[in-house]
N, CA, C and O atoms as a GROMACS GRO file, in nm:
protein
  628
    1MET      N    1   8.874   5.035  16.625
    1MET     CA    2   8.795   4.999  16.545
    1MET      C    3   8.749   5.135  16.426
    1MET      O    4   8.798   5.141  16.313
    2ARG      N    5   8.642   5.243  16.484
    2ARG     CA    6   8.581   5.308  16.432
    2ARG      C    7   8.690   5.461  16.457
    2ARG      O    8   8.640   5.571  16.433
    3ALA      N    9   8.840   5.452  16.507
    3ALA     CA   10   8.923   5.519  16.448
    3ALA      C   11   9.020   5.510  16.288
    3ALA      O   12   9.084   5.587  16.216
    4PHE      N   13   8.984   5.382  16.292
    4PHE     CA   14   9.091   5.275  16.204
    4PHE      C   15   8.963   5.309  16.041
    4PHE      O   16   9.008   5.339  15.930
    5THR      N   17   8.842   5.297  16.063
    5THR     CA   18   8.723   5.331  15.952
    5THR      C   19   8.719   5.489  15.904
    5THR      O   20   8.696   5.517  15.786
    6LEU      N   21   8.745   5.594  16.008
    6LEU     CA   22   8.706   5.691  16.018
    6LEU      C   23   8.788   5.710  15.910
    6LEU      O   24   8.727   5.739  15.806
    7ARG      N   25   8.952   5.700  15.900
    7ARG     CA   26   9.059   5.715  15.882
    7ARG      C   27   9.065   5.744  15.736
    7ARG      O   28   9.088   5.853  15.684
    8ILE      N   29   9.030   5.569  15.649
    8ILE     CA   30   8.974   5.547  15.559
    8ILE      C   31   8.911   5.555  15.477
    8ILE      O   32   8.924   5.546  15.355
    9LEU      N   33   8.786   5.585  15.585
    9LEU     CA   34   8.709   5.659  15.562
    9LEU      C   35   8.783   5.838  15.444
    9LEU      O   36   8.752   5.878  15.332
   10MET      N   37   8.864   5.882  15.528
   10MET     CA   38   8.918   6.043  15.478
   10MET      C   39   8.950   6.029  15.394
   10MET      O   40   8.916   6.097  15.297
   11LEU      N   41   9.059   5.897  15.387
   11LEU     CA   42   9.142   5.833  15.233
   11LEU      C   43   9.063   5.831  15.170
   11LEU      O   44   9.119   5.894  15.080
   12VAL      N   45   8.980   5.814  15.136
   12VAL     CA   46   8.854   5.772  15.023
   12VAL      C   47   8.819   5.885  14.931
   12VAL      O   48   8.808   5.889  14.808
   13LEU      N   49   8.805   5.969  15.016
   13LEU     CA   50   8.719   6.119  15.059
   13LEU      C   51   8.799   6.144  14.946
   13LEU      O   52   8.778   6.125  14.826
   14PHE      N   53   8.966   6.226  15.055
   14PHE     CA   54   9.052   6.275  14.964
   14PHE      C   55   9.134   6.226  14.844
   14PHE      O   56   9.179   6.308  14.763
   15LEU      N   57   9.154   6.098  14.832
   15LEU     CA   58   9.144   6.039  14.667
   15LEU      C   59   9.023   6.075  14.590
   15LEU      O   60   9.030   6.128  14.479
   16PHE      N   61   8.890   6.040  14.658
   16PHE     CA   62   8.779   6.147  14.520
   16PHE      C   63   8.814   6.280  14.488
   16PHE      O   64   8.777   6.337  14.385
   17SER      N   65   8.897   6.340  14.593
   17SER     CA   66   8.838   6.525  14.584
   17SER      C   67   8.984   6.461  14.458
   17SER      O   68   8.934   6.406  14.359
   18ALA      N   69   9.105   6.463  14.456
   18ALA     CA   70   9.232   6.467  14.423
   18ALA      C   71   9.236   6.410  14.249
   18ALA      O   72   9.331   6.429  14.174
   19SER      N   73   9.119   6.345  14.215
   19SER     CA   74   9.119   6.286  14.142
   19SER      C   75   9.025   6.391  14.062
   19SER      O   76   9.061   6.394  13.944
   20ALA      N   77   8.912   6.482  14.088
   20ALA     CA   78   8.869   6.624  14.034
   20ALA      C   79   8.896   6.710  14.004
   20ALA      O   80   8.847   6.799  13.935
   21PHE      N   81   9.022   6.686  14.081
   21PHE     CA   82   9.122   6.804  14.012
   21PHE      C   83   9.145   6.796  13.922
   21PHE      O   84   9.124   6.875  13.830
   22ALA      N   85   9.216   6.658  13.922
   22ALA     CA   86   9.360   6.642  13.794
   22ALA      C   87   9.252   6.643  13.684
   22ALA      O   88   9.297   6.558  13.607
   23GLY      N   89   9.176   6.672  13.648
   23GLY     CA   90   9.019   6.675  13.535
   23GLY      C   91   9.066   6.745  13.407
   23GLY      O   92   9.033   6.719  13.292
   24GLY      N   93   9.162   6.854  13.458
   24GLY     CA   94   9.178   6.959  13.366
   24GLY      C   95   9.273   6.891  13.276
   24GLY      O   96   9.261   6.930  13.160
   25LYS      N   97   9.365   6.800  13.293
   25LYS     CA   98   9.441   6.746  13.206
   25LYS      C   99   9.374   6.713  13.089
   25LYS      O  100   9.381   6.797  12.999
   26HIS      N  101   9.305   6.602  13.064
   26HIS     CA  102   9.193   6.595  12.917
   26HIS      C  103   9.131   6.669  12.889
   26HIS      O  104   9.010   6.652  12.897
   27LEU      N  105   9.201   6.830  12.826
   27LEU     CA  106   9.162   6.948  12.757
   27LEU      C  107   9.280   7.036  12.729
   27LEU      O  108   9.340   7.066  12.832
   28VAL      N  109   9.331   7.087  12.619
   28VAL     CA  110   9.351   7.128  12.627
   28VAL      C  111   9.325   7.305  12.519
   28VAL      O  112   9.364   7.320  12.403
   29THR      N  113   9.258   7.404  12.595
   29THR     CA  114   9.222   7.505  12.588
   29THR      C  115   9.309   7.667  12.557
   29THR      O  116   9.397   7.706  12.634
   30TYR      N  117   9.267   7.744  12.439
   30TYR     CA  118   9.321   7.852  12.352
   30TYR      C  119   9.227   7.952  12.413
   30TYR      O  120   9.107   7.926  12.428
   31THR      N  121   9.282   8.064  12.448
   31THR     CA  122   9.244   8.183  12.392
   31THR      C  123   9.216   8.305  12.334
   31THR      O  124   9.303   8.393  12.337
   32SER      N  125   9.145   8.318  12.299
   32SER     CA  126   9.205   8.420  12.081
   32SER      C  127   9.119   8.604  12.176
   32SER      O  128   9.036   8.613  12.266
   33LYS      N  129   9.187   8.704  12.104
   33LYS     CA  130   9.048   8.770  12.127
   33LYS      C  131   8.959   8.820  11.961
   33LYS      O  132   8.858   8.884  11.935
   34ASP      N  133   9.044   8.762  11.894
   34ASP     CA  134   8.941   8.756  11.802
   34ASP      C  135   8.777   8.740  11.806
   34ASP      O  136   8.710   8.734  11.910
   35ASP      N  137   8.728   8.734  11.673
   35ASP     CA  138   8.546   8.725  11.705
   35ASP      C  139   8.575   8.574  11.652
   35ASP      O  140   8.673   8.529  11.593
   36PHE      N  141   8.461   8.516  11.690
   36PHE     CA  142   8.463   8.355  11.624
   36PHE      C  143   8.467   8.330  11.491
   36PHE      O  144   8.519   8.229  11.443
   37ASP      N  145   8.409   8.422  11.424
   37ASP     CA  146   8.375   8.387  11.259
   37ASP      C  147   8.619   8.403  11.238
   37ASP      O  148   8.682   8.302  11.209
   38THR      N  149   8.674   8.505  11.256
   38THR     CA  150   8.817   8.488  11.236
   38THR      C  151   8.898   8.340  11.268
   38THR      O  152   8.971   8.261  11.208
   39VAL      N  153   8.828   8.361  11.420
   39VAL     CA  154   8.879   8.218  11.429
   39VAL      C  155   8.877   8.057  11.415
   39VAL      O  156   8.963   7.975  11.445
   40LYS      N  157   8.726   8.037  11.348
   40LYS     CA  158   8.729   8.000  11.319
   40LYS      C  159   8.762   7.989  11.156
   40LYS      O  160   8.779   7.872  11.120
   41ASN      N  161   8.774   8.087  11.050
   41ASN     CA  162   8.812   8.098  10.900
   41ASN      C  163   8.986   8.056  10.933
   41ASN      O  164   9.057   8.019  10.840
   42ALA      N  165   9.053   8.072  11.107
   42ALA     CA  166   9.228   8.027  11.054
   42ALA      C  167   9.220   7.939  11.096
   42ALA      O  168   9.325   7.879  11.076
   43ILE      N  169   9.138   7.869  11.164
   43ILE     CA  170   9.163   7.722  11.239
   43ILE      C  171   9.150   7.621  11.045
   43ILE      O  172   9.244   7.571  10.984
   44THR      N  173   9.000   7.627  11.002
   44THR     CA  174   8.979   7.603  10.906
   44THR      C  175   9.103   7.572  10.851
   44THR      O  176   9.155   7.463  10.873
   45GLU      N  177   9.178   7.698  10.748
   45GLU     CA  178   9.250   7.700  10.713
   45GLU      C  179   9.411   7.666  10.693
   45GLU      O  180   9.484   7.658  10.594
   46ALA      N  181   9.433   7.647  10.843
   46ALA     CA  182   9.562   7.576  10.899
   46ALA      C  183   9.508   7.428  10.842
   46ALA      O  184   9.590   7.349  10.795
   47ILE      N  185   9.406   7.403  10.847
   47ILE     CA  186   9.345   7.238  10.886
   47ILE      C  187   9.338   7.206  10.726
   47ILE      O  188   9.357   7.089  10.693
   48ALA      N  189   9.308   7.317  10.610
   48ALA     CA  190   9.338   7.278  10.495
   48ALA      C  191   9.514   7.275  10.454
   48ALA      O  192   9.577   7.190  10.392
   49GLY      N  193   9.561   7.410  10.521
   49GLY     CA  194   9.711   7.408  10.501
   49GLY      C  195   9.793   7.268  10.510
   49GLY      O  196   9.891   7.247  10.438
   50LYS      N  197   9.736   7.163  10.617
   50LYS     CA  198   9.784   7.062  10.587
   50LYS      C  199   9.783   6.974  10.573
   50LYS      O  200   9.842   6.877  10.620
   51GLY      N  201   9.661   7.003  10.449
   51GLY     CA  202   9.643   6.839  10.333
   51GLY      C  203   9.510   6.797  10.400
   51GLY      O  204   9.491   6.677  10.378
   52LEU      N  205   9.435   6.838  10.456
   52LEU     CA  206   9.377   6.774  10.602
   52LEU      C  207   9.234   6.793  10.493
   52LEU      O  208   9.203   6.893  10.429
   53VAL      N  209   9.183   6.699  10.498
   53VAL     CA  210   9.013   6.765  10.465
   53VAL      C  211   8.908   6.767  10.574
   53VAL      O  212   8.894   6.653  10.618
   54ILE      N  213   8.832   6.854  10.631
   54ILE     CA  214   8.717   6.840  10.685
   54ILE      C  215   8.597   6.778  10.676
   54ILE      O  216   8.522   6.775  10.578
   55ASN      N  217   8.572   6.697  10.854
   55ASN     CA  218   8.461   6.609  10.761
   55ASN      C  219   8.318   6.647  10.781
   55ASN      O  220   8.230   6.604  10.707
   56THR      N  221   8.296   6.730  10.882
   56THR     CA  222   8.211   6.757  10.941
   56THR      C  223   8.245   6.926  10.998
   56THR      O  224   8.344   6.969  10.939
   57ILE      N  225   8.164   7.062  11.133
   57ILE     CA  226   8.124   7.072  11.159
   57ILE      C  227   8.000   7.076  11.194
   57ILE      O  228   7.898   7.089  11.127
   58SER      N  229   8.028   7.056  11.359
   58SER     CA  230   7.930   7.005  11.466
   58SER      C  231   7.859   7.153  11.494
   58SER      O  232   7.944   7.230  11.541
   59HIS      N  233   7.746   7.207  11.480
   59HIS     CA  234   7.743   7.320  11.512
   59HIS      C  235   7.567   7.335  11.679
   59HIS      O  236   7.448   7.365  11.690
   60ILE      N  237   7.693   7.283  11.761
   60ILE     CA  238   7.690   7.236  11.904
   60ILE      C  239   7.564   7.373  11.950
   60ILE      O  240   7.448   7.354  11.985
   61GLY      N  241   7.660   7.552  11.930
   61GLY     CA  242   7.564   7.573  11.996
   61GLY      C  243   7.421   7.667  11.941
   61GLY      O  244   7.350   7.760  11.981
   62GLU      N  245   7.434   7.578  11.826
   62GLU     CA  246   7.267   7.580  11.793
   62GLU      C  247   7.193   7.494  11.785
   62GLU      O  248   7.071   7.511  11.786
   63MET      N  249   7.247   7.390  11.776
   63MET     CA  250   7.198   7.266  11.811
   63MET      C  251   7.125   7.248  12.008
   63MET      O  252   7.026   7.182  12.040
   64LEU      N  253   7.217   7.331  12.102
   64LEU     CA  254   7.194   7.348  12.258
   64LEU      C  255   7.070   7.479  12.264
   64LEU      O  256   6.949   7.457  12.277
   65GLU      N  257   7.111   7.570  12.254
   65GLU     CA  258   7.001   7.710  12.194
   65GLU      C  259   6.824   7.628  12.122
   65GLU      O  260   6.712   7.664  12.158
   66ARG      N  261   6.851   7.531  12.030
   66ARG     CA  262   6.737   7.487  12.039
   66ARG      C  263   6.666   7.339  12.099
   66ARG      O  264   6.551   7.295  12.085
   67THR      N  265   6.716   7.316  12.130
   67THR     CA  266   6.677   7.148  12.223
   67THR      C  267   6.647   7.240  12.359
   67THR      O  268   6.552   7.215  12.433
   68GLY      N  269   6.739   7.348  12.383
   68GLY     CA  270   6.684   7.389  12.495
   68GLY      C  271   6.568   7.409  12.526
   68GLY      O  272   6.494   7.355  12.608
   69ARG      N  273   6.547   7.541  12.409
   69ARG     CA  274   6.365   7.602  12.387
   69ARG      C  275   6.312   7.462  12.392
   69ARG      O  276   6.212   7.467  12.462
   70ASP      N  277   6.330   7.349  12.355
   70ASP     CA  278   6.243   7.266  12.338
   70ASP      C  279   6.235   7.193  12.509
   70ASP      O  280   6.136   7.198  12.582
   71MET      N  281   6.266   7.178  12.516
   71MET     CA  282   6.313   7.102  12.733
   71MET      C  283   6.275   7.224  12.819
   71MET      O  284   6.219   7.201  12.926
   72GLY      N  285   6.300   7.341  12.786
   72GLY     CA  286   6.237   7.452  12.891
   72GLY      C  287   6.376   7.474  12.924
   72GLY      O  288   6.387   7.496  13.045
   73GLY      N  289   6.536   7.477  12.836
   73GLY     CA  290   6.601   7.539  13.004
   73GLY      C  291   6.653   7.655  12.911
   73GLY      O  292   6.700   7.651  12.797
   74ALA      N  293   6.628   7.772  13.006
   74ALA     CA  294   6.640   7.906  12.979
   74ALA      C  295   6.777   7.969  12.983
   74ALA      O  296   6.785   8.087  12.950
   75LYS      N  297   6.929   7.877  13.036
   75LYS     CA  298   7.006   7.870  13.006
   75LYS      C  299   7.126   7.898  12.949
   75LYS      O  300   7.221   7.821  12.958
   76GLN      N  301   7.131   8.025  12.878
   76GLN     CA  302   7.227   8.038  12.729
   76GLN      C  303   7.358   7.959  12.837
   76GLN      O  304   7.381   7.980  12.956
   77VAL      N  305   7.418   7.873  12.749
   77VAL     CA  306   7.533   7.810  12.738
   77VAL      C  307   7.661   7.862  12.637
   77VAL      O  308   7.774   7.839  12.680
   78PHE      N  309   7.653   7.908  12.552
   78PHE     CA  310   7.767   7.981  12.444
   78PHE      C  311   7.660   8.044  12.327
   78PHE      O  312   7.559   8.012  12.265
   79VAL      N  313   7.754   8.155  12.342
   79VAL     CA  314   7.668   8.227  12.195
   79VAL      C  315   7.711   8.227  12.089
   79VAL      O  316   7.680   8.282  11.983
   80LYS      N  317   7.824   8.126  12.136
   80LYS     CA  318   7.882   8.055  11.944
   80LYS      C  319   7.932   7.922  11.967
   80LYS      O  320   8.022   7.928  12.052
   81ALA      N  321   7.913   7.803  11.928
   81ALA     CA  322   7.978   7.716  11.905
   81ALA      C  323   7.972   7.617  11.854
   81ALA      O  324   7.878   7.542  11.882
   82GLU      N  325   8.049   7.586  11.777
   82GLU     CA  326   8.097   7.505  11.685
   82GLU      C  327   8.246   7.420  11.706
   82GLU      O  328   8.348   7.480  11.741
   83SER      N  329   8.244   7.271  11.680
   83SER     CA  330   8.311   7.182  11.653
   83SER      C  331   8.372   7.136  11.520
   83SER      O  332   8.301   7.116  11.422
   84ILE      N  333   8.494   7.120  11.519
   84ILE     CA  334   8.530   7.100  11.367
   84ILE      C  335   8.601   6.936  11.369
   84ILE      O  336   8.674   6.903  11.463
   85GLU      N  337   8.572   6.847  11.264
   85GLU     CA  338   8.600   6.707  11.307
   85GLU      C  339   8.684   6.701  11.155
   85GLU      O  340   8.633   6.761  11.060
   86PHE      N  341   8.782   6.645  11.139
   86PHE     CA  342   8.916   6.571  11.027
   86PHE      C  343   8.922   6.498  11.063
   86PHE      O  344   8.849   6.457  11.153
   87CYS      N  345   9.043   6.421  10.995
   87CYS     CA  346   9.141   6.334  11.006
   87CYS      C  347   9.229   6.351  10.930
   87CYS      O  348   9.209   6.426  10.834
   88SER      N  349   9.395   6.269  10.950
   88SER     CA  350   9.499   6.268  10.892
   88SER      C  351   9.538   6.118  10.874
   88SER      O  352   9.579   6.057  10.973
   89ALA      N  353   9.523   6.033  10.711
   89ALA     CA  354   9.521   5.935  10.696
   89ALA      C  355   9.677   5.912  10.707
   89ALA      O  356   9.707   5.792  10.704
   90THR      N  357   9.766   5.987  10.718
   90THR     CA  358   9.881   5.949  10.779
   90THR      C  359   9.960   5.936  10.911
   90THR      O  360  10.064   5.871  10.924
   91VAL      N  361   9.883   6.021  11.025
   91VAL     CA  362   9.845   6.088  11.111
   91VAL      C  363   9.799   5.980  11.185
   91VAL      O  364   9.856   5.937  11.286
   92SER      N  365   9.673   5.924  11.124
   92SER     CA  366   9.573   5.740  11.160
   92SER      C  367   9.607   5.660  11.140
   92SER      O  368   9.519   5.576  11.158
   93ARG      N  369   9.689   5.620  11.110
   93ARG     CA  370   9.722   5.465  10.999
   93ARG      C  371   9.811   5.422  11.054
   93ARG      O  372   9.814   5.298  11.059
   94LYS      N  373   9.974   5.532  11.149
   94LYS     CA  374  10.053   5.534  11.254
   94LYS      C  375  10.020   5.493  11.422
   94LYS      O  376  10.081   5.428  11.507
   95THR      N  377   9.839   5.599  11.415
   95THR     CA  378   9.790   5.522  11.523
   95THR      C  379   9.739   5.414  11.574
   95THR      O  380   9.734   5.375  11.690
   96MET      N  381   9.684   5.347  11.425
   96MET     CA  382   9.568   5.244  11.417
   96MET      C  383   9.725   5.138  11.387
   96MET      O  384   9.743   5.043  11.464
   97GLU      N  385   9.798   5.156  11.307
   97GLU     CA  386   9.899   4.983  11.340
   97GLU      C  387   9.957   5.023  11.409
   97GLU      O  388  10.055   5.047  11.339
   98ALA      N  389   9.993   5.070  11.543
   98ALA     CA  390  10.079   5.085  11.679
   98ALA      C  391   9.910   4.960  11.725
   98ALA      O  392   9.912   4.838  11.744
   99ASP      N  393   9.801   5.046  11.728
   99ASP     CA  394   9.805   4.950  11.788
   99ASP      C  395   9.612   4.986  11.766
   99ASP      O  396   9.548   5.076  11.822
  100PRO      N  397   9.558   4.880  11.664
  100PRO     CA  398   9.431   4.870  11.639
  100PRO      C  399   9.309   4.964  11.753
  100PRO      O  400   9.214   5.035  11.718
  101HIS      N  401   9.347   4.938  11.863
  101HIS     CA  402   9.197   5.029  11.989
  101HIS      C  403   9.208   5.128  11.961
  101HIS      O  404   9.102   5.189  11.952
  102ASN      N  405   9.341   5.209  11.930
  102ASN     CA  406   9.335   5.358  11.875
  102ASN      C  407   9.181   5.405  11.767
  102ASN      O  408   9.142   5.520  11.751
  103ILE      N  409   9.125   5.294  11.712
  103ILE     CA  410   9.031   5.329  11.641
  103ILE      C  411   8.978   5.477  11.670
  103ILE      O  412   8.972   5.574  11.593
  104VAL      N  413   8.933   5.464  11.833
  104VAL     CA  414   8.871   5.561  12.004
  104VAL      C  415   8.949   5.709  11.869
  104VAL      O  416   8.890   5.776  11.784
  105PHE      N  417   9.074   5.707  11.904
  105PHE     CA  418   9.080   5.850  11.867
  105PHE      C  419   9.052   5.906  11.747
  105PHE      O  420   9.151   5.980  11.747
  106CYS      N  421   9.005   5.929  11.658
  106CYS     CA  422   8.983   5.899  11.508
  106CYS      C  423   8.864   5.950  11.535
  106CYS      O  424   8.807   5.922  11.641
  107PRO      N  425   8.802   6.044  11.431
  107PRO     CA  426   8.842   6.232  11.380
  107PRO      C  427   8.886   6.270  11.552
  107PRO      O  428   8.859   6.235  11.667
  108TYR      N  429   8.964   6.358  11.479
  108TYR     CA  430   9.036   6.494  11.532
  108TYR      C  431   8.886   6.580  11.595
  108TYR      O  432   8.783   6.605  11.532
  109ILE      N  433   8.914   6.606  11.713
  109ILE     CA  434   8.810   6.735  11.661
  109ILE      C  435   8.790   6.893  11.750
  109ILE      O  436   8.744   6.913  11.862
  110ILE      N  437   8.838   6.974  11.664
  110ILE     CA  438   8.835   7.115  11.770
  110ILE      C  439   8.783   7.199  11.838
  110ILE      O  440   8.826   7.291  11.769
  111SER      N  441   8.735   7.242  11.904
  111SER     CA  442   8.596   7.307  11.961
  111SER      C  443   8.648   7.476  11.949
  111SER      O  444   8.759   7.517  11.984
  112ILE      N  445   8.545   7.554  11.895
  112ILE     CA  446   8.532   7.724  11.889
  112ILE      C  447   8.426   7.783  11.974
  112ILE      O  448   8.311   7.777  11.931
  113TYR      N  449   8.446   7.834  12.079
  113TYR     CA  450   8.337   7.868  12.116
  113TYR      C  451   8.346   7.976  12.225
  113TYR      O  452   8.434   7.987  12.310
  114VAL      N  453   8.196   8.084  12.197
  114VAL     CA  454   8.230   8.184  12.366
  114VAL      C  455   8.133   8.170  12.449
  114VAL      O  456   8.046   8.083  12.459
  115LEU      N  457   8.153   8.252  12.502
  115LEU     CA  458   8.095   8.222  12.620
  115LEU      C  459   8.022   8.352  12.663
  115LEU      O  460   8.059   8.466  12.633
  116PRO      N  461   7.884   8.312  12.755
  116PRO     CA  462   7.819   8.465  12.732
  116PRO      C  463   7.837   8.574  12.761
  116PRO      O  464   7.814   8.682  12.707
  117ASN      N  465   7.912   8.519  12.921
  117ASN     CA  466   7.973   8.617  13.007
  117ASN      C  467   8.084   8.649  12.947
  117ASN      O  468   8.115   8.766  12.969
  118GLU      N  469   8.167   8.581  12.869
  118GLU     CA  470   8.275   8.606  12.809
  118GLU      C  471   8.302   8.635  12.633
  118GLU      O  472   8.376   8.574  12.555
  119PRO      N  473   8.179   8.794  12.601
  119PRO     CA  474   8.155   8.769  12.440
  119PRO      C  475   8.309   8.829  12.397
  119PRO      O  476   8.337   8.828  12.277
  120ASN      N  477   8.375   8.864  12.463
  120ASN     CA  478   8.503   8.895  12.417
  120ASN      C  479   8.609   8.837  12.349
  120ASN      O  480   8.705   8.879  12.284
  121LYS      N  481   8.561   8.717  12.384
  121LYS     CA  482   8.705   8.606  12.393
  121LYS      C  483   8.672   8.493  12.359
  121LYS      O  484   8.590   8.431  12.428
  122THR      N  485   8.751   8.412  12.193
  122THR     CA  486   8.689   8.321  12.152
  122THR      C  487   8.804   8.157  12.239
  122THR      O  488   8.927   8.161  12.243
  123TYR      N  489   8.754   8.084  12.272
  123TYR     CA  490   8.811   7.961  12.372
  123TYR      C  491   8.796   7.850  12.215
  123TYR      O  492   8.701   7.850  12.136
  124VAL      N  493   8.942   7.751  12.209
  124VAL     CA  494   8.968   7.690  12.087
  124VAL      C  495   9.043   7.630  12.234
  124VAL      O  496   9.123   7.674  12.316
  125SER      N  497   8.913   7.419  12.202
  125SER     CA  498   9.043   7.385  12.282
  125SER      C  499   9.026   7.225  12.228
  125SER      O  500   8.929   7.220  12.152
  126TYR      N  501   9.065   7.147  12.237
  126TYR     CA  502   9.093   7.032  12.248
  126TYR      C  503   9.149   6.897  12.292
  126TYR      O  504   9.270   6.897  12.318
  127ARG      N  505   9.042   6.717  12.310
  127ARG     CA  506   9.085   6.712  12.386
  127ARG      C  507   9.217   6.608  12.368
  127ARG      O  508   9.243   6.534  12.273
  128LYS      N  509   9.285   6.628  12.484
  128LYS     CA  510   9.438   6.540  12.504
  128LYS      C  511   9.384   6.386  12.498
  128LYS      O  512   9.285   6.338  12.555
  129PRO      N  513   9.456   6.339  12.434
  129PRO     CA  514   9.393   6.164  12.363
  129PRO      C  515   9.556   6.137  12.528
  129PRO      O  516   9.663   6.192  12.554
  130ASP      N  517   9.460   6.006  12.597
  130ASP     CA  518   9.572   6.014  12.660
  130ASP      C  519   9.634   5.914  12.605
  130ASP      O  520   9.585   5.846  12.514
  131LEU      N  521   9.829   5.887  12.693
  131LEU     CA  522   9.906   5.828  12.593
  131LEU      C  523   9.885   5.677  12.661
  131LEU      O  524   9.919   5.648  12.776
  132VAL      N  525   9.845   5.618  12.600
  132VAL     CA  526   9.808   5.465  12.655
  132VAL      C  527   9.896   5.321  12.562
  132VAL      O  528   9.992   5.365  12.499
  133GLY      N  529   9.886   5.238  12.554
  133GLY     CA  530   9.931   5.084  12.521
  133GLY      C  531  10.072   5.116  12.496
  133GLY      O  532  10.134   5.212  12.544
  134THR      N  533  10.113   5.036  12.424
  134THR     CA  534  10.227   5.002  12.362
  134THR      C  535  10.358   5.208  12.303
  134THR      O  536  10.342   5.308  12.233
  135PRO      N  537  10.482   5.140  12.407
  135PRO     CA  538  10.596   5.203  12.386
  135PRO      C  539  10.524   5.340  12.190
  135PRO      O  540  10.514   5.463  12.179
  136ALA      N  541  10.497   5.230  12.095
  136ALA     CA  542  10.441   5.333  11.966
  136ALA      C  543  10.298   5.318  12.002
  136ALA      O  544  10.232   5.337  11.899
  137SER      N  545  10.260   5.305  12.050
  137SER     CA  546  10.081   5.331  12.015
  137SER      C  547  10.076   5.488  12.122
  137SER      O  548   9.979   5.564  12.125
  138LYS      N  549  10.207   5.508  12.202
  138LYS     CA  550  10.239   5.665  12.309
  138LYS      C  551  10.222   5.738  12.216
  138LYS      O  552  10.128   5.816  12.197
  139ALA      N  553  10.400   5.696  12.091
  139ALA     CA  554  10.468   5.788  12.052
  139ALA      C  555  10.419   5.773  11.978
  139ALA      O  556  10.471   5.838  11.888
  140SER      N  557  10.309   5.704  11.932
  140SER     CA  558  10.202   5.756  11.759
  140SER      C  559  10.080   5.867  11.824
  140SER      O  560  10.032   5.965  11.767
  141LEU      N  561  10.052   5.818  11.950
  141LEU     CA  562   9.910   5.912  12.073
  141LEU      C  563   9.976   6.057  12.061
  141LEU      O  564   9.907   6.155  12.032
  142LYS      N  565  10.116   6.065  12.084
  142LYS     CA  566  10.198   6.227  12.121
  142LYS      C  567  10.210   6.294  11.969
  142LYS      O  568  10.264   6.404  11.966
  143GLU      N  569  10.172   6.243  11.856
  143GLU     CA  570  10.169   6.271  11.729
  143GLU      C  571   9.999   6.354  11.660
  143GLU      O  572   9.966   6.451  11.592
  144VAL      N  573   9.938   6.244  11.731
  144VAL     CA  574   9.769   6.319  11.666
  144VAL      C  575   9.807   6.443  11.780
  144VAL      O  576   9.799   6.559  11.740
  145GLU      N  577   9.842   6.421  11.907
  145GLU     CA  578   9.823   6.574  12.038
  145GLU      C  579   9.910   6.697  11.918
  145GLU      O  580   9.836   6.763  11.846
  146LYS      N  581  10.057   6.718  11.906
  146LYS     CA  582  10.122   6.760  11.746
  146LYS      C  583  10.079   6.854  11.692
  146LYS      O  584  10.098   6.973  11.670
  147LEU      N  585   9.968   6.711  11.663
  147LEU     CA  586   9.862   6.760  11.510
  147LEU      C  587   9.836   6.922  11.502
  147LEU      O  588   9.851   7.027  11.441
  148LEU      N  589   9.761   6.822  11.665
  148LEU     CA  590   9.658   6.921  11.718
  148LEU      C  591   9.692   7.049  11.765
  148LEU      O  592   9.593   7.120  11.778
  149ARG      N  593   9.784   7.095  11.790
  149ARG     CA  594   9.849   7.178  11.869
  149ARG      C  595   9.939   7.218  11.831
  149ARG      O  596  10.018   7.277  11.905
  150SER      N  597   9.966   7.197  11.664
  150SER     CA  598  10.007   7.316  11.595
  150SER      C  599   9.916   7.301  11.503
  150SER      O  600   9.976   7.360  11.414
  151ILE      N  601   9.812   7.267  11.452
  151ILE     CA  602   9.699   7.372  11.336
  151ILE      C  603   9.692   7.523  11.441
  151ILE      O  604   9.728   7.635  11.404
  152ILE      N  605   9.601   7.465  11.664
  152ILE     CA  606   9.520   7.568  11.650
  152ILE      C  607   9.658   7.691  11.650
  152ILE      O  608   9.643   7.795  11.587
  153GLU      N  609   9.808   7.661  11.739
  153GLU     CA  610   9.922   7.749  11.750
  153GLU      C  611   9.926   7.846  11.556
  153GLU      O  612   9.924   7.966  11.532
  154GLU      N  613   9.929   7.767  11.493
  154GLU     CA  614   9.920   7.873  11.330
  154GLU      C  615   9.821   7.947  11.302
  154GLU      O  616   9.851   8.053  11.248
  155ALA      N  617   9.659   7.918  11.330
  155ALA     CA  618   9.612   7.992  11.353
  155ALA      C  619   9.552   8.119  11.438
  155ALA      O  620   9.496   8.223  11.404
  156LEU      N  621   9.595   8.054  11.584
  156LEU     CA  622   9.591   8.179  11.647
  156LEU      C  623   9.708   8.238  11.661
  156LEU      O  624   9.742   8.287  11.768
  157ASN      N  625   9.778   8.240  11.559
  157ASN     CA  626   9.911   8.382  11.499
  157ASN      C  627  10.007   8.419  11.409
  157ASN      O  628  10.062   8.529  11.420
   0.00000   0.00000   0.00000
């Protein structure tokens, strides 16, 4: 009986560790040797070039710097970091017509950041939408990712 319990425990531990390694599937990250401002400008131009409007630019790096000082945090997380929030009426409508619960995937966000240990590299990332629901829902969520990918690839090329 004890050997059986040990095997079950080992299986559970394996499954938990395997899911931790699968965590990279939730985001897509690109890198550029261009500086932060150049990359940010290229991303905002690519968004505007598709006829989309930026709702918000969140200054994540500045917020963490400010709150870190207030909370006694000493570690610098980013040299600079911002998230650009926008929406596409066309893509969003298709997504939510397929499944109204897909509202959680809108607005779309592209994050741009530079890490302290890699000051000559700018990262550009987005959350990969989970392809969930009906075939129509999955197809519409593929369009969301296609839009995000096309904006970044246009900006970085």
